[in-house]
C-alpha positions as CSV (number, residue, x, y, z in Angstrom):
1,M,122.0,69.1,75.2
2,T,123.2,71.4,73.4
3,G,125.5,71.8,70.0
4,A,127.9,74.1,72.0
5,V,127.8,70.9,75.4
6,V,128.4,67.9,72.3
7,A,130.9,70.1,70.1
8,L,133.2,70.3,74.2
9,A,131.8,67.1,75.4
10,G,133.5,65.9,72.7
11,V,137.0,66.5,72.6
12,L,139.8,63.6,72.1
13,A,141.6,62.6,75.1
14,L,145.6,63.0,73.8
15,S,147.5,60.6,73.5
16,G,149.4,61.8,76.4
17,C,146.5,61.3,79.0
18,G,147.6,60.4,82.2
19,T,151.0,62.5,81.8
20,R,152.0,66.3,82.8
21,F,154.9,68.2,81.7
22,Q,156.8,69.2,85.3
23,D,157.0,72.8,85.9
24,D,159.2,71.1,88.3
25,A,161.1,69.0,86.5
26,G,164.9,69.9,86.4
27,D,166.7,71.3,83.5
28,D,165.1,68.4,81.2
29,P,161.7,69.8,80.1
30,T,161.0,66.0,79.2
31,V,160.8,64.6,82.1
32,Q,157.2,64.1,82.4
33,Q,155.4,62.1,85.7
34,D,151.9,60.5,85.5
35,V,149.2,61.9,87.2
36,T,145.2,61.5,87.3
37,L,142.5,63.2,89.9
38,T,140.1,61.6,91.6
39,Y,136.6,63.6,91.6
40,W,133.7,62.3,93.9
41,A,130.4,64.9,92.2
42,A,127.5,65.8,94.2
43,W,126.0,65.2,90.1
44,S,124.0,62.1,89.1
45,E,124.8,60.6,85.4
46,G,121.7,61.9,83.2
47,E,122.0,64.8,85.2
48,P,123.1,68.4,82.9
49,Q,125.7,69.5,84.6
50,Q,127.3,65.6,84.1
51,V,127.2,66.3,81.0
52,I,129.0,70.1,82.1
53,M,131.2,68.7,84.3
54,D,132.6,65.7,81.4
55,A,133.2,68.6,79.0
56,I,135.8,70.3,81.2
57,I,136.7,67.2,81.9
58,E,137.4,66.5,78.8
59,D,139.0,69.6,77.5
60,F,141.4,69.6,80.4
61,T,142.9,66.4,79.6
62,A,143.3,67.1,76.0
63,E,144.8,70.6,76.8
64,T,147.5,68.7,80.0
65,G,147.2,65.2,79.3
66,V,145.9,64.9,83.1
67,E,143.5,62.3,83.5
68,V,140.7,62.7,86.0
69,D,138.9,59.9,87.1
70,V,135.6,61.2,88.0
71,Q,132.9,59.1,90.1
72,Y,130.0,60.4,89.9
73,M,128.2,59.9,93.4
74,G,124.8,62.0,93.4
75,R,123.3,64.2,96.6
76,Q,124.7,61.7,99.3
77,V,128.5,61.9,98.7
78,T,128.5,64.4,101.0
79,Q,128.2,61.6,104.6
80,S,130.9,59.8,102.3
81,L,133.1,62.3,101.8
82,I,132.8,63.1,105.5
83,N,133.8,59.4,106.2
84,A,137.0,59.1,103.7
85,L,138.0,62.4,104.4
86,A,138.6,61.6,108.0
87,T,140.5,59.1,107.2
88,G,142.6,60.3,104.4
89,E,141.0,58.3,101.9
90,G,139.2,61.3,100.1
91,P,139.7,62.3,96.2
92,D,141.5,65.4,95.2
93,L,138.7,67.5,94.2
94,F,134.6,67.2,95.4
95,D,132.3,69.0,95.2
96,A,131.5,71.6,98.0
97,G,129.6,75.7,98.3
98,T,128.5,78.7,100.5
99,R,126.4,75.4,102.7
100,N,129.3,73.2,103.5
101,I,132.2,74.6,103.5
102,M,132.7,76.2,106.8
103,D,132.2,72.6,108.0
104,F,134.6,70.9,105.7
105,Q,136.9,74.0,106.8
106,A,136.6,72.9,110.6
107,R,136.9,69.6,110.1
108,G,140.6,70.2,108.2
109,F,139.1,69.2,105.4
110,L,140.0,71.9,102.8
111,A,143.0,73.2,101.1
112,D,143.9,76.9,100.3
113,L,142.7,78.0,97.5
114,D,143.9,81.6,97.7
115,P,146.8,81.0,95.0
116,L,144.0,79.7,92.5
117,L,142.8,83.8,92.3
118,D,146.2,84.8,91.1
119,R,146.1,82.3,88.4
120,E,145.7,83.2,85.2
121,V,142.7,81.5,83.4
122,P,144.1,79.7,80.3
123,G,143.9,81.8,77.1
124,E,142.3,84.7,78.7
125,G,145.1,86.9,80.1
126,V,143.7,87.5,83.4
127,P,143.9,86.5,86.9
128,V,140.7,83.7,88.3
129,S,139.7,86.6,90.4
130,E,139.4,89.3,88.0
131,T,136.9,86.8,86.2
132,I,134.2,86.6,89.7
133,A,133.0,89.7,92.5
134,D,133.6,90.2,95.5
135,S,129.9,89.4,96.8
136,V,130.9,85.8,95.0
137,I,134.6,85.3,96.1
138,E,132.7,86.3,99.4
139,S,130.6,83.3,100.0
140,S,133.3,81.3,98.6
141,Q,135.4,81.6,101.8
142,A,135.8,80.2,105.2
143,D,137.9,81.4,107.7
144,G,139.5,84.1,105.6
145,K,140.2,81.6,102.6
146,L,139.3,81.1,99.6
147,A,137.8,76.9,99.6
148,I,136.3,76.6,96.5
149,L,136.3,78.1,92.4
150,P,133.3,78.7,92.3
151,T,131.1,77.6,89.6
152,Y,127.8,78.7,89.7
153,I,125.4,80.9,92.2
154,N,122.1,80.3,94.1
155,S,120.0,83.0,95.4
156,N,116.8,83.9,96.9
157,A,114.0,86.2,95.6
158,I,110.5,86.4,95.7
159,W,109.0,85.4,91.9
160,F,106.1,86.4,89.9
161,N,105.0,86.3,85.9
162,A,106.1,90.8,84.7
163,G,104.2,89.1,81.1
164,R,101.3,89.9,83.5
165,F,103.3,92.2,85.8
166,P,105.1,94.0,83.9
167,E,104.9,97.0,86.3
168,L,107.2,95.3,89.1
169,R,110.0,95.1,86.6
170,E,110.2,98.8,86.8
171,T,108.5,99.7,90.3
172,P,109.3,96.4,92.6
173,P,108.2,97.4,96.2
174,Q,110.8,99.2,98.5
175,T,110.1,98.4,101.9
176,W,107.2,95.8,104.5
177,D,104.9,98.1,103.8
178,E,105.1,98.5,99.8
179,L,105.0,94.9,99.7
180,I,101.6,94.8,102.1
181,A,100.3,96.7,100.4
182,L,100.9,95.0,96.9
183,F,99.3,92.1,98.5
184,D,96.4,93.7,99.7
185,E,96.0,94.8,96.1
186,H,96.2,91.7,94.7
187,K,93.8,90.2,97.3
188,A,91.2,93.3,96.7
189,Q,91.6,91.5,93.1
190,G,90.4,88.3,93.8
191,L,93.9,86.9,93.5
192,V,96.2,84.8,95.6
193,P,98.9,86.7,96.3
194,I,101.3,83.8,98.3
195,G,102.0,80.6,96.9
196,A,103.6,78.3,99.5
197,D,104.6,73.9,99.6
198,G,103.8,74.4,103.4
199,T,105.4,70.7,104.0
200,V,108.4,71.7,103.3
201,S,110.4,72.8,105.9
202,G,113.4,74.7,104.4
203,Y,110.5,76.8,102.0
204,N,108.2,77.8,104.8
205,V,111.7,79.5,106.6
206,F,112.0,81.4,104.0
207,W,110.0,84.4,104.7
208,I,111.3,84.9,108.4
209,F,115.7,84.0,106.8
210,Q,114.8,87.3,104.6
211,S,112.9,89.4,107.3
212,L,115.4,88.8,109.6
213,V,118.4,89.7,107.7
214,Q,116.9,92.8,106.1
215,L,115.8,94.3,110.0
216,G,118.8,92.9,111.5
217,G,121.7,92.2,109.1
218,P,123.6,88.8,108.2
219,G,124.1,86.9,111.1
220,T,121.1,87.2,113.0
221,M,119.3,84.2,112.0
222,R,122.7,82.3,113.0
223,E,122.9,83.5,115.9
224,L,120.1,82.2,117.5
225,A,121.4,79.3,118.6
226,E,124.6,80.2,119.8
227,D,123.4,82.4,122.8
228,T,119.8,82.5,123.7
229,A,119.6,86.2,125.0
230,N,119.5,87.1,120.5
231,W,116.4,86.3,121.0
232,D,115.1,89.2,123.2
233,A,116.2,91.4,120.1
234,P,113.8,93.4,119.0
235,E,114.1,92.7,115.3
236,V,113.5,88.8,115.9
237,L,110.4,89.8,117.1
238,E,109.3,92.2,114.7
239,A,110.5,89.2,112.0
240,A,108.1,86.9,113.5
241,K,104.9,89.2,113.7
242,R,105.6,89.5,109.7
243,V,105.2,85.6,108.8
244,Q,102.7,86.4,111.6
245,Q,101.0,89.6,109.4
246,L,102.0,86.8,106.4
247,V,99.1,84.5,108.3
248,E,96.0,86.3,109.2
249,G,95.8,89.3,106.3
250,G,94.9,85.9,104.8
251,Y,97.3,86.0,101.5
252,L,97.7,82.7,101.1
253,D,95.1,79.9,100.1
254,D,93.3,77.4,102.6
255,T,95.5,74.2,101.9
256,Y,99.1,75.5,101.4
257,M,100.3,73.8,104.4
258,G,99.0,70.2,103.0
259,S,100.8,71.4,100.0
260,K,102.9,69.4,98.9
261,Y,106.7,70.4,96.5
262,P,105.8,71.0,93.8
263,D,102.4,71.4,93.2
264,A,102.3,75.1,94.6
265,Q,105.3,76.5,92.5
266,N,103.2,74.4,89.7
267,R,100.5,76.1,90.2
268,W,101.9,79.4,90.6
269,A,103.7,78.7,86.8
270,N,100.1,78.5,86.0
271,D,99.7,81.5,87.4
272,E,96.8,80.6,90.1
273,Y,99.0,82.4,92.1
274,S,100.9,86.0,92.1
275,F,103.9,85.6,94.1
276,M,106.4,82.5,95.7
277,L,109.5,83.6,97.9
278,N,111.9,81.0,96.9
279,G,115.9,79.8,95.1
280,S,117.2,81.3,92.3
281,Y,116.4,77.6,90.8
282,M,112.2,77.3,90.4
283,G,112.5,79.3,87.7
284,G,114.8,76.6,85.1
285,E,111.8,73.8,87.7
286,T,108.6,75.4,86.1
287,T,109.4,76.1,83.0
288,D,107.7,73.3,81.5
289,Q,105.0,74.3,83.6
290,Q,104.5,78.3,82.6
291,A,101.1,79.3,81.1
292,E,101.7,80.8,77.5
293,G,102.8,84.0,78.2
294,F,104.2,83.8,81.2
295,E,107.8,85.2,82.1
296,A,109.5,84.8,84.8
297,D,111.9,87.1,86.8
298,T,112.4,88.5,90.6
299,F,113.1,91.0,92.7
300,L,114.5,91.3,95.5
301,F,112.8,91.0,99.0
302,P,112.5,94.5,100.5
303,G,115.5,95.7,102.4
304,E,115.3,98.0,105.8
305,G,116.3,101.5,105.4
306,D,119.8,101.4,103.1
307,N,120.2,98.0,103.8
308,Q,119.8,95.8,101.1
309,V,120.7,92.2,102.3
310,I,121.5,89.5,99.5
311,E,121.6,85.3,99.4
312,V,124.5,84.3,97.3
313,T,125.5,81.0,97.7
314,A,128.5,80.0,96.1
315,N,128.7,76.6,94.7
316,G,132.0,74.3,92.9
317,L,134.8,72.7,93.3
318,A,136.9,71.9,96.5
319,V,140.6,70.2,96.5
320,S,141.2,68.6,99.6
321,A,144.1,69.3,102.5
322,D,145.7,66.5,101.4
323,T,145.7,65.9,98.2
324,E,149.1,64.6,97.0
325,E,148.4,66.6,93.2
326,M,147.9,69.9,94.3
327,D,149.6,71.8,91.4
328,A,147.2,69.3,89.2
329,A,144.3,70.4,90.7
330,L,144.6,74.2,90.5
331,D,145.8,73.4,87.4
332,F,141.8,71.6,86.9
333,L,140.2,74.8,88.4
334,S,141.6,77.5,86.4
335,Y,140.6,75.2,83.0
336,A,137.0,75.0,84.6
337,A,137.4,78.9,85.7
338,K,137.2,79.6,81.6
339,S,134.2,81.6,80.3
340,D,133.6,79.0,77.8
341,H,133.0,76.1,80.8
342,Q,131.5,78.4,82.9
343,T,129.1,79.4,80.3
344,L,127.4,75.8,80.5
345,W,126.0,76.6,84.1
346,S,124.1,79.2,82.4
347,T,122.7,77.5,79.1
348,E,122.6,74.2,79.8
349,A,122.0,74.1,83.5
350,G,119.8,77.3,84.1
351,F,122.3,78.3,87.0
352,I,123.1,82.1,86.9
353,G,127.1,81.0,86.3
354,A,129.8,82.3,88.9
355,R,132.2,84.4,86.5
356,S,130.5,88.5,85.9
357,D,131.2,87.9,82.2
358,V,128.5,85.2,82.3
359,E,124.7,86.4,80.9
360,P,122.4,84.0,83.3
361,P,119.2,82.5,81.9
362,A,117.0,85.7,81.4
363,S,114.6,84.9,84.2
364,L,117.8,85.7,86.6
365,I,119.0,89.0,84.9
366,S,117.3,90.9,87.5
367,L,119.3,88.6,90.6
368,Y,122.4,88.6,88.4
369,E,123.3,92.0,88.6
370,H,121.9,92.9,92.4
371,I,124.6,90.1,92.8
372,Q,127.1,91.6,90.6
373,Q,126.6,95.0,93.0
374,A,126.1,93.7,96.4
375,D,128.3,94.6,99.6
376,P,130.3,91.8,100.4
377,D,129.3,93.1,103.9
378,Q,125.7,92.8,102.7
379,V,126.1,89.3,101.5
380,T,125.3,86.3,103.5
381,G,124.8,82.8,102.7
382,A,121.6,80.1,102.2
383,H,119.3,80.6,105.9
384,D,121.9,83.0,106.6
385,L,124.0,79.6,107.5
386,A,122.6,78.4,110.2
387,A,121.7,75.6,108.8
388,A,124.8,75.1,107.7
389,T,126.9,75.8,111.1
390,H,124.1,74.2,114.0
391,P,122.3,71.4,111.5
392,Q,121.0,69.7,114.6
393,W,119.5,72.5,116.8
394,W,118.3,74.0,112.5
395,N,116.2,71.0,112.1
396,D,115.4,69.7,115.7
397,I,114.3,73.2,117.3
398,F,114.3,75.9,114.9
399,L,112.5,74.4,111.6
400,P,109.4,72.9,113.6
401,A,109.1,76.5,115.7
402,N,109.4,78.5,112.2
403,D,106.6,75.8,111.1
404,A,104.5,76.7,113.8
405,L,104.3,80.5,113.3
406,F,103.8,79.4,109.9
407,S,100.4,77.8,109.5
408,G,99.0,79.7,112.8
409,E,99.2,77.6,115.6
410,L,102.0,79.8,117.0
411,T,101.8,84.2,117.3
412,A,105.2,85.7,117.4
413,E,105.6,86.2,121.5
414,A,104.6,82.6,121.4
415,F,107.5,81.8,118.9
416,I,109.7,83.7,120.0
417,A,109.0,82.1,123.8
418,R,109.1,78.4,122.5
419,G,112.0,79.2,120.4
420,K,114.2,80.6,123.6
421,E,113.3,77.8,125.8
422,D,114.4,75.1,123.9
423,T,117.2,76.8,122.6
424,A,117.7,77.4,126.1
425,T,117.4,72.8,126.4
426,F,119.8,72.3,123.6
427,L,122.5,74.5,124.6
428,G,122.8,73.2,127.9
429,S,122.4,69.8,126.3
430,D,125.1,70.7,123.6
431,G,127.1,72.0,126.1
């Protein structure tokens, strides 16, 4: 824990904790009302994220007198949230993100946070909307309304050791053919171009996900779950052929399908593999395993033509549609949007902070810059939101079929045939 977190987390709450002066309390400005916000967090005790949230909460309570009753429930919080929010017994605040806000919105769980965008960040003199890039705001919306205050971002790119391959910082491959030529060059030098933990289906799917959205645009992957005719699109076959090309080209080692997380990424950090296509969290996860002189960095998966689709998965804080403390909840979110709070997501957790002015970890500067400049129309969420919008199809049909393609069990054509047939059966039974 750094001094910044210690100092912030150590702020003493004011004696008026739990009491908030109300702007609408009639003519007497001294009228007070007890307010306590409830918050169910997706973090566990001892994680950097828990320390960050405690610091934000203590600062907020010290400044406003509003208490926040937080429960750190860990990653299993989602099902508990669904059950509680469905009966009107859920918390005022909870963690959510691009991966589940569409589902939460469809269930009627989310308050409309558009008013937050016009709120001034305390002590900064600017509205929240001016502190966050358009692409990040886009990824924080559901049904065109702001669904969360984004606090940090995940994305997806090709990782490499810039200490060993410094030229890739300035001249990364710009097309699929250039990427394959790079792999061929490394293979010819006796290097293993690609690392993969093949037992992790959610990682194996990165290659076809990126190929699909670059070739067909955002939505191309998730639309495969919605109509079997979408499997016949030429970009789907081309994307599958790219994956087949990786397998048949010998760019992965012989053991990749049996590799268990985090073996491959640790071997990459030890310079045993040249590249890995993975999330923006991988650099931070491998810090302790990185070889001497290792400089983790990324370049984008090559776009197609003039199009460059980028994943921007926003994570942050949502407010229950049933909250009776909406004004206090918006106050809390505006405090969480402060620069010194959002900076902690980078310095303490190793993430890309959601605010445009928060400097990311050194390994993510390139990816951060691309996100800031991204065209909102060329942005998609994690796995093109296919898992978020069609979870059963994703888990039961697409991931197993892609594993078979990524392992070499299926050709591109066989993958298309299997996916189309299984999707037809799914849609027929799913109604």
